[in-house]
C-alpha positions as CSV (number, residue, x, y, z in Angstrom):
1,M,196.5,187.5,224.1
2,T,197.2,184.6,223.6
3,D,194.8,181.5,222.6
4,T,196.4,179.0,224.5
5,P,193.6,177.9,227.4
6,L,195.2,178.5,230.9
7,P,193.1,176.3,233.4
8,P,193.2,177.7,237.4
9,H,193.8,174.1,238.6
10,P,194.2,170.9,237.1
11,K,191.4,168.5,236.4
12,L,190.3,167.5,240.1
13,D,189.3,163.8,239.7
14,G,186.6,162.5,241.9
15,Y,184.7,165.5,240.9
16,Y,184.1,165.4,237.3
17,A,185.0,162.6,234.9
18,T,186.7,165.2,232.0
19,D,186.9,168.7,231.6
20,A,183.9,168.7,229.1
21,D,181.7,167.4,232.1
22,R,182.8,170.5,234.4
23,A,180.5,172.8,233.8
24,A,177.7,170.4,234.4
25,F,179.0,169.7,237.6
26,L,179.6,173.0,238.7
27,N,175.8,174.3,238.1
28,D,174.8,171.2,240.0
29,M,176.7,172.3,242.8
30,F,175.8,175.7,243.3
31,D,172.3,175.0,242.5
32,K,172.2,172.8,245.4
33,G,174.5,174.4,247.7
34,A,173.0,178.2,247.1
35,P,170.1,178.5,250.0
36,Y,173.4,177.7,252.1
37,Y,175.8,179.8,250.7
38,E,175.8,183.1,252.4
39,W,176.2,181.7,255.6
40,V,178.9,179.4,254.8
41,C,180.6,182.7,253.7
42,R,179.5,184.3,257.3
43,M,181.2,181.9,258.9
44,M,184.8,182.1,257.2
45,S,184.6,185.8,257.3
46,L,183.7,185.7,261.0
47,G,180.7,188.2,259.7
48,T,183.1,191.0,258.5
49,G,182.7,189.3,254.4
50,E,180.4,192.2,253.5
51,Q,182.4,195.2,254.8
52,Y,185.5,193.5,253.7
53,R,184.2,193.5,249.9
54,K,183.1,197.1,250.2
55,R,186.5,198.4,251.2
56,A,187.9,196.8,248.3
57,L,186.0,197.8,245.9
58,R,185.8,201.0,247.7
59,A,189.7,200.8,247.2
60,A,189.5,199.8,243.6
61,G,187.7,203.3,242.8
62,L,184.4,202.3,242.4
63,T,182.4,205.8,243.4
64,K,178.5,206.9,242.8
65,G,177.0,206.8,239.4
66,M,180.0,204.1,237.8
67,R,178.2,200.9,235.7
68,V,179.6,197.5,237.6
69,L,179.6,194.4,236.2
70,D,179.9,191.5,238.9
71,V,180.6,188.4,237.5
72,A,179.9,185.3,239.1
73,T,177.9,187.0,241.7
74,G,176.5,184.1,243.3
75,T,174.1,184.9,246.5
76,G,174.7,189.0,245.4
77,I,177.1,189.5,248.5
78,V,179.6,191.9,246.2
79,L,176.6,192.9,244.2
80,R,175.0,194.6,247.0
81,S,178.2,196.3,248.4
82,A,178.6,197.4,244.4
83,A,175.5,199.1,244.4
84,A,175.6,201.0,247.7
85,L,178.4,202.5,246.4
86,A,177.6,203.6,242.9
87,G,174.6,205.0,244.4
88,S,171.5,202.9,242.6
89,S,170.9,199.1,241.9
90,S,169.9,200.0,238.4
91,V,173.8,200.7,237.5
92,A,175.3,197.5,239.2
93,V,174.5,194.0,237.1
94,G,175.1,190.7,238.4
95,L,175.9,187.8,236.1
96,D,176.0,184.0,237.3
97,P,175.5,180.5,235.5
98,S,173.7,179.0,238.4
99,R,169.8,179.0,238.4
100,G,170.0,178.6,242.0
101,M,172.5,181.4,243.0
102,L,170.2,183.9,240.7
103,S,167.4,182.8,242.4
104,E,169.0,183.0,245.7
105,C,170.0,186.6,244.6
106,R,166.6,187.9,243.9
107,K,166.1,187.4,247.5
108,R,168.5,190.3,248.4
109,C,169.4,192.4,245.4
110,R,166.9,194.6,243.5
111,G,169.2,195.0,240.3
112,P,169.6,193.4,237.0
113,L,170.7,189.5,237.3
114,V,171.7,188.1,233.9
115,R,172.3,183.9,233.5
116,G,175.6,183.7,232.0
117,R,179.0,182.3,231.5
118,A,181.8,184.5,232.4
119,E,184.1,183.3,229.4
120,Q,181.3,184.9,227.0
121,L,179.7,187.2,228.5
122,P,176.6,188.6,226.9
123,F,177.1,192.6,226.8
124,V,178.4,195.2,224.7
125,S,181.9,196.2,224.5
126,G,182.8,199.3,226.4
127,R,179.4,199.0,228.9
128,F,181.4,199.0,232.1
129,D,183.1,200.8,234.7
130,L,184.1,198.1,237.0
131,V,184.4,194.4,236.2
132,S,184.3,192.8,239.6
133,M,184.6,188.8,240.9
134,G,184.3,187.3,244.2
135,Y,186.1,184.5,244.5
136,G,185.0,183.0,241.5
137,L,188.2,182.9,239.3
138,R,188.6,179.2,240.2
139,H,185.6,178.1,238.8
140,V,185.9,179.3,235.3
141,A,187.7,176.8,232.5
142,D,189.9,179.4,231.3
143,L,191.8,182.7,232.6
144,H,192.9,184.2,229.4
145,A,189.4,184.1,227.9
146,L,187.8,185.4,231.2
147,F,190.3,188.5,230.8
148,A,190.1,188.8,227.1
149,E,186.0,189.0,228.0
150,F,187.0,191.6,230.9
151,R,188.8,193.9,228.2
152,R,186.2,193.5,226.5
153,V,183.0,194.7,228.4
154,L,185.3,197.6,230.0
155,R,185.4,201.3,229.2
156,P,188.6,202.7,228.3
157,G,189.9,203.9,231.8
158,G,187.8,200.7,233.4
159,R,189.4,198.6,236.4
160,V,188.9,194.7,237.1
161,L,188.6,193.9,241.0
162,L,189.2,190.2,241.7
163,L,188.9,188.4,245.0
164,E,190.4,185.2,245.8
165,I,191.7,183.1,248.5
166,T,195.0,182.3,248.2
167,Q,197.6,179.8,249.9
168,P,199.8,181.3,252.1
169,T,203.4,181.0,251.9
170,S,204.8,180.0,255.1
171,S,203.9,176.3,256.0
172,L,202.4,176.9,259.6
173,G,200.1,179.2,257.6
174,K,199.2,176.1,255.1
175,T,199.1,174.1,257.4
176,L,196.1,176.8,259.5
177,N,194.0,177.6,256.2
178,K,194.3,174.0,255.5
179,A,192.6,173.4,258.9
180,L,190.0,175.8,259.0
181,L,189.0,175.4,254.9
182,G,189.5,171.8,254.7
183,S,188.4,170.4,257.6
184,L,186.6,173.1,259.8
185,I,184.4,175.0,257.6
186,P,183.2,171.4,255.3
187,G,182.3,170.3,259.0
188,L,180.2,173.1,260.4
189,A,178.3,173.2,256.5
190,R,177.6,169.1,257.0
191,L,176.0,169.7,260.2
192,W,174.1,173.0,259.0
193,G,173.5,172.1,254.8
194,G,173.8,168.4,254.3
195,P,176.2,167.0,251.6
196,P,175.1,169.4,249.4
197,A,176.8,172.1,251.6
198,A,179.8,170.4,252.6
199,G,180.6,169.2,249.2
200,M,180.3,172.3,247.7
201,M,182.8,173.6,250.6
202,D,184.7,170.3,249.7
203,Y,185.4,171.4,246.3
204,F,186.0,175.5,247.5
205,W,189.3,173.6,249.5
206,D,190.2,171.6,246.8
207,T,190.4,174.3,244.1
208,V,192.3,176.5,246.5
209,E,194.8,174.4,247.2
210,R,195.6,173.9,243.9
211,C,194.9,177.1,242.1
212,V,197.7,178.8,239.9
213,S,199.9,180.8,241.9
214,P,199.3,185.1,242.2
215,A,202.3,185.4,239.9
216,V,200.2,183.0,237.2
217,I,197.3,185.5,237.5
218,L,198.8,188.8,237.3
219,G,200.7,187.5,234.0
220,A,197.5,186.5,233.0
221,L,195.7,190.1,233.5
222,G,199.1,191.5,231.9
223,D,198.8,188.9,228.8
224,A,195.0,190.1,228.3
225,G,196.7,193.9,227.6
226,F,195.5,195.1,231.1
227,E,197.8,197.7,232.1
228,R,199.3,198.1,235.6
229,P,198.2,194.5,237.3
230,T,198.6,194.7,241.1
231,R,197.9,192.3,244.0
232,D,197.3,193.3,247.4
233,V,197.0,190.9,250.4
234,T,194.8,190.8,253.5
235,G,195.7,188.5,256.5
236,G,198.0,186.6,254.5
237,V,195.1,184.5,252.7
238,L,193.0,187.4,251.1
239,S,193.7,188.7,247.8
240,E,192.8,191.8,245.7
241,Y,194.1,192.0,242.3
242,T,193.3,195.0,240.4
243,A,194.0,196.3,236.5
244,T,193.5,198.8,234.7
245,Q,191.8,199.0,230.8
246,P,194.5,201.1,228.4
247,I,192.5,204.6,227.7
């Protein structure tokens, strides 16, 4: 484990002035964009997002009775699937720093919700069997601190599942990805939800485009002490990172 911070992307000029302003900017953006988030996710996944998330959770080993923490839970899309697989909403906990996102999540999720930061999880060590994070890795300040906290709250043998959008390797794939995520989806979001929804999607694209490589993410999981960090890819752009807490 290293003490050197590892941001998931460089500072994005035009959104916040300094790294110290980043958290306040993100909370404000997600608070305002929360009412449109589920609609945007359905548009991006063509309605298949929940099935994909449930399949990824099942593949990561989530079964009935396991205790789950969904970090950056947003409106609870991953959390709902986790609760269904675990067999009870009471064993699936959602955490998010945005009050707006948690308010939307409470409309759809019956389990416990906690307001907090991913890099400072307000839970005792060894509490969870699985920690999941759906498309939130790009919005933290330090991957090293994030993964250290994931390790701390996992029981021995517990697993972490990270879902992320990754740039394709081919030039054509990158062009198509930018057309979809950088132009089409923000444009539709602007028509549906106005500036709050469009601004959220503009920021999402900039973080996807400038996110650290999969190799860096896998390396950071290994540096944190996780065993067998692995990346599976769906459709060339959907990355599923898994790793195991040592026994």
